[in-house]
N, C-alpha and C positions, 0 to 999 in steps of 0.2 A: 474569564480567562479561557475556559474550554472553548467558547465560541471563537475567540481570537485564534486559538491553536487550530480549530476546525477550518477556519478561513485560510490560515497560513499554509496548511498542507496543500491547498489548491493554488496559492499564489506564489509560493517559493519557486525559485529557479532550479534548485537542486537539493539533494538531501542534506548537504552541509549547511546551507542557508536555513532550511527548515529546522534542523536539530539545534543549531546555534540559537535561533530565535525562540524556539519552543522551550528550551532550557532557561533562557532569559525570562520568558513570560512566567514560567513556574518558579523562578528565582532559585534554580538548582544548578550547582556546578555539574559539568558533564560527567565527572566521575561518580557523583551521587546518583544522577539520572541513570547511568549505566548499571549501577548496582541495583537500583530500584526496579529497573526494567528486566532484571534477570540476565544481564549480559556481563561480559568480563569488564573489569574496572575501566579500561581504556578504550572500549569498543566505540562508544559514541565519538570520542575524540578522533579516533582513526577514520571514522566515516566522515567527519567534518573536514578533515584535512585531505581526504581522498586517498589515504594510504591503503585503505581496504574498502571493499564493497560488502554490504551485509548479505548473509545467506537468507534463504526464504524463511527459516526459523527465526533469524534475528529481525527480519522485517515484521514478522508476526508479533514478536515481543515488543518492538518499538510501537507498532500500531496499537496494541493493547495498552501500553503504558501511557501513550499520549492521547488515546481515545479517538483515533483517526482510522480511515480505511487502509488495510494492508496493501491493497492494490496501488493506492496513491504513494505509499512509502516506496514500493517497488519501482514505480515509474520515476520517482525523484532520484532513486539510486541507479537508474539506467538499466534496470532488470526487465526481462520479458514479462508481460502481464497477460499471459495466455492468449496472445494474439488479439487483444482488444483493438478495435478499429479506432485509430487516433482521431479521425474526423468525427466519429460518433461521440467519442469521449469529450471532445472540445465542444460539440453542440449541446451536450448535457451539462456542461460545467455550471451554467447559471441556474439550471433547474436543481442540480445537486446542491449548490450553495444554499438555495432557498430551503431545501429539505433539511440540510444540516442545521440551519438556524431554528427550524421548527422541532427537530428531534434532539434527544440527548445522545451522548456518545454510545451508550449501550444499544439503544434502538438502531442507530445508524450502522453500527458494526454488525448487528444481526442481519440487516438488509443487505449489507455489502457481502457478508458471508453467504447469504442465500444466492446473490448474484454470481459470486465466484463459483458456487456449486453448479449453477446453471451453465456457466462457461465450461467447466470441466466436463459436465454431462454432454454438452454439445460437441466438444472436442473428441470425446470417446466415441460418440455416435458417428462422427465423420470418419474416424479411423476405422471403425468396424465396417462402414459402408465402403471405404476405399479397399479394405482387405477383401471384402466380398467381390468387388469388381476385379481385383487381381486374380483371385481364385477362379472366377468365372471366365476370365480371359485365358487362363492356363489350361482349362479343360478342353 
């Protein structure tokens, strides 16, 4: 089941499709899945219908609950994923799928969190460098 959900997160067209199918695979009503994920009772239902988009905190809870990368939940929801290059991500999809099959959800989430930390670090480094350039130009 977890392997199916792991593949589903990469194959789904949008967050609604992923959540609908992931709940079906777990044999859980969406209200129960919402509760178990630590979200409001109707949260997943509102994401499925498109009435609401999840916050970053909600995507984290969904990722932990379903054992999938938070970045992929964010992408399915149409949220910005720290400027990840879409072509690069598409090129890595097959590699990531192979890794997902070989790793359990906990190991995979640890690697994804490490990658997300690297993206944050890179973003901060670029901002600091840009600020230094601006300060240097104004002097």
